[in-house]
C-alpha positions, 0 to 999 in steps of 0.5 A, a space after each residue: 490971225 483970222 484963219 485961227 479964229 475961223 477954225 477955232 470950233 472946228 472939228 479936226 481928226 487925227 488923220 488930218 493932223 498926220 496929213 498936215 505934218 506930212 505936208 509941212 515935212 514935220 515929224 511926230 516928234 517935232 510935233 510932240 516937241 512943239 505942242 507939249 502933248 505926250 507921245 501916247 497922246 499924239 499916237 492915240 489921236 493920229 490913230 483915231 482915238 479921242 484926246 482931251 479938247 485942250 490937247 487938240 487945241 494945242 496941236 491945231 494952234 501949232 499947225 495953224 501957225 505953220 500954215 496949215 488950213 483944216 478943210 471940213 467940207 465932204 470929208 476932213 482934209 488939210 491944205 497949205 495956206 497960200 502966201 503972197 509968193 504963191 501967185 
C-alpha cells in the first residue's frame, strides 16, 4: 500500500487519532481492541502525551487500513481516503 509507505515516518499526534476515529465512527474501545495498546496509553496519546513509537505505529497502521490519510501541511489533520466510488 503506497499510502502506508508514504506516511510511515510521518509524525502524528493524538488529536489526529481522535479526529480519525470520529471520521470512521470508531470508538476509542474499538481502536484499542484493533491496535492492542492499553486504554491508558490511548487516553494519554489522545490528550497530547507521549507514547512508545511502536504504539504510535500500531495506531497509525490500523487507521491507514481503514482509509485514513494523515495530513501534516500547515497543521496536522486527517481525511478519509477517496475511493473510486467517491467520484
